[in-house]
N, C-alpha and C positions, 0 to 999 in steps of 0.2 A: 694758698696755692696760686691764686692770680698774681699776688705780689712776686712770688718765686718766678713765675713765667715772664713777668715784665723785666726782671733782672737777668733773664736769659738762663734761668736755672733748669734742672732736669725736669722732664715731663713725667708725671705719675702714670702708672699702668692703666688706671681706670679710663684713660683717654682711648684705649683700644677696644673698650666694650662695644658690642654691636657688630654688625656685618658677619654674623656667624661665630663670633668670639664671646663665650659666656663668662660670667663671674667665676664659675668653677675653674675654667681654663686659666684665668688670671691668678687665682689662688694657688694653682699648681705651679705657676711660674714663680710666684712669691716664695713658696716653700723651697724652691731650688735656687734662690739667690737673685732672681730677676725682679727688681723693684721699680724700674723706670723703663720708659719707651726706648730710651737710648741703649740700655743694656740689652734689650731684645734685638734691636737693629744691628748692634755691633757683634752679636753672638754668631758663632758658626752654626749652621743648621743642625749638625749632628748633636750639638749640645742640647738643643730643644727637643729633638727626637728621643734623646736619652731619658727625658722626663716621662715617668709612668703616666699613661693616659693621654699623651699627645702624639698623634699620628703624624706621618710625613706631610699629608695634605693639610692638617691643622697647623703644623709648623710653618709651612709655606704661606698660609693665609695670615698667620700672626706676623711673620716677618714682613710681608707685603704691606700690611697696614702700618707697621712701625716705620718702615722706610718712607712712607708718605709724609710722616710727621718730622722726620729727622733729615737734615741736610747731609747727604753722603756722596755727592758728586763733586765736580770741579767748581771752584770759585776763583775770583781774581785775587791777585796778590794784595790789591787795595783792601778787599774785604778781610783778608787774613790780618792785615796790619790794623784794621779797625777793631777786630776781635782781640788782638794782642794789647790794645789800650786798656781792656777790661782786666788784664792780668795784674794781680796785686803782688807787692814785695813785702814779705814779713821781716821786720827788723830782728837782728840777732842780739841787739843790745850793745854791740861794739861799733862805733862809727867807722873805724878802719876796716873791719870785716864787711860792714854794709857797703862801703864804697868799692871794695874788691868785687863784691857780688852785684854791683850797680843797683843798690837799693835794699837788697836782702834776699831771702829765700823765695823763689818764684812759685806762684800758685799754678795749677794746671800741668805740672810736670813732676818728675821724680828727681830728688836730690839725694845723692849717696854720700855719706860721710864715713870715711874709713881711717883706721889708724890703730896703733898698739893700745893696750890698756893704759888708763890714766892720761889719755891725750885730750879728753874733754868731749867725747862723742855724746855720752848720755847727758852731760851738763848742757850742751847746746840744745838737745831735744827738750829738756825741762824748760829751758829759757823760751823756746818757741811755743810751748804749751801756754805760756802766759802772754807773750807778745801777740799771738794770733787773735787774742780777745780784745786787743786795743782798738780804738777807732782807726779807720783807714788813714786819716790825715796824720796819725801818730805812728805810722808804720805797722799797723795791725791789719786784721782781716775781718774784724767784727763777727767772729764765728767761734764755735766750740772746737775742742781738740779731742782726738782719739789716740790712745797710746796702747799698742800691742807690745807687751813686755815678755821677752823670751828668756831673759837672764836674771830676773828678779832685781832689776836695777832702778825701778820706779820708786821715788821717794816724795810723798806729798808735801813734806815739810820744806823741801827745796822750793816748791811752787809758792808756798806761803811767804817766804822771805823775798822772792823775786817780785811777787804781787805788791808787797809793801813798798818796794822801790818805785813802782809805777803809780802808786796811789790807788791801787785797785783793792776792792774788798776781798780778802783772802778766801772767805767762805764761798763767795760767788765764783771765784776763779776755780776752786776745787770742784764745785758743782758742775762747771762747764767742761770738765775733762773726764771722758769715759775711758776707763782702764780695763784691760783684759790680760790675764796671764796665759800665754800659750805654752802647752806642755809637750807638743811634738809637731812635726811639720804638717801632718794632716789636720790637726787642731788649728794650726796657724791659718790654714786655707779656709776652714769653716768659719773662723772669726771674721775673715774678710767678707764672706757672704752676709753675716750678721751685721757687719759694719755698713754694708751697702743699704740694708733695710733701714738702719738708724739715720743714715744720711739723706734718704729719700723723705724722711719725716721732719728733719730739723736741719738748721744751717750749720754746717761744719766748715772750718777753714783749713784744717790740718789733720793729717794721718801720719803717725809715727810708728815704725816697726823697728824695735831695738832689741836684738839685732835680727836682721832679715835672714842671715845665713847660719847663725849659731846652732840651731836645731838640726839643720841639714848635715852638719859635720858629725853629729852624734847618731842621727837616724840612719845615715848611709855611710858605710865605711869601706875603705879599700877601692881599688880600681875596678873591681867586678861590678860595683854598684854605682860607678860614676855616671854612666849614661842615664840610669833611672833618676839619680839625684838631680842632674842637670835638667832633665825633662820636667820634673816636678817643680824645680826652682823657676824654670822658664814660664810655667803655667801661673805660678804665684805672682811673678813680676808682671806678666801680661794682665792679670786681674788688677794689679795696682795701677798700671798704665790706664786701663779702662776707667777706673774710679777717678783718676786725676782728670781725665777728659770729661767724664760724665758729670761730675759734681764740682769741677773747677777748684778742687782742693790742692794744697801743697802736700805732696807725699815725701816724707823724709825717712830714709832707711839708713841704718848704720851697718857697717860691715867690718869683719875682723881681717887681720892681715896674717900672712903665712911667710915664713922664711923660705927663700928660694935657694935650695942647696946645690944648684948646678954650678959648673965651673965658672960661668960668666959672672956669678955673683961676687967673685973676688975683685972684679974691676969696677963694681958699682959702689957708689957712696952709700946707698941704702938698698940692700938686697931684698927687703920685704915687699910683698905685693898683696893687693886685696884678693880675697878668695872669691870663688864663683865664676872665674874665667871670663871668656868672651860674652857669655850669656848675660852676666851681671853688667859688664862694661857697656854692652849695646842697649840694655834696658834703661840705664840711668841717663837722664838728660844732662845733669851736671854732676861731676864727681869731685869731691873735695877731700884732700888728704891732710890729716892732722898729725903733727909731731910735737914732741915736748921742746920747750925752750928753757930759759933759766927760771927757777922758782915757780911762780904761778903762771908764767907766760907760756902760751901755746902758739904754734905757727900753722896757719891754714894755707894750703897751696891748691890752686885750681888745676886739676889734672886733665879735665875734659869738659868742654862746654861748647854748644853750637854758636854762642854769641859773646861769651866773656873771654878776654885775652888771658893768657897764662900769667899768673902773678902770685904774690904771697902777701899775707897780712898777719900781724900779730894781734893776739887778744889775751886777756887775763881771766882767770876763774876766781871769783871772789864770793864772800858769803851772800851778797845780794845778786849773784848771777854773773853772766858774761859781761865784760866791759873792756874798754881800751886798757892796755898795760899801764900800770901806775908809775913804773920807774922810768 
């Protein structure tokens, strides 16, 4: 725990004990997905009051104590810059793609990867599950990976072949990846609460949700349910953002595309757009669009990023994972 705090990691809930806050209160918070001081400080008060056995006065007291331990006010831009030095870049396995992303996939934020089927979304996710375990000076994050699979696309044998390429022990790599299959959008949300508990106990560098929106398309149908779908999706994405902040992990979500059947699509080179609308667009820090090239080649385009310029890079999908195109 002390080591974790020195590295600027999350603070465990036990720090709040005392000053009228009992172990029983902290257990109630844990049962409802609050495992760190940060998660309590970042929560809306009504979320705490909704927990059975926690009154409004108790919620105020808990948040007041949490806010004493967490920096939530203004800081200078210099301090923000110093904090950004701690951000890691996880290599994608392709030098061209890494240079487009200025080092790789960033920790502490959400990266969205969207594209049609067979464009390499899941392949890139499998690659990151291995590279996040590499040493930091080799483009890794020295942490475990977590994979929430909604479409039954996770294949451990892919991790084995990628691990061999990097000279890692395949069995160790598989042991360091926690996988859960999500069966509906409510279950997907519950898995995030479970994930937060695991991350409070062990060092994770990556959380993948493949795909973040697939279950929403089937659980909510038609325009009548659109508002409910977007509200639930917004809550899910908000929780992902909180986890990226709280645990300093890289969050990678994949997204499907939909054909845009309106009249304007006749004049566009590619009328397909990622689903999830503006809620999805605003939640993702970096948006990467993938499309097919010739043969094994795929093209990645930066659609949106606060600091990366718009650009494209090619990469190839091979038996040993993602690499630069060979032709």
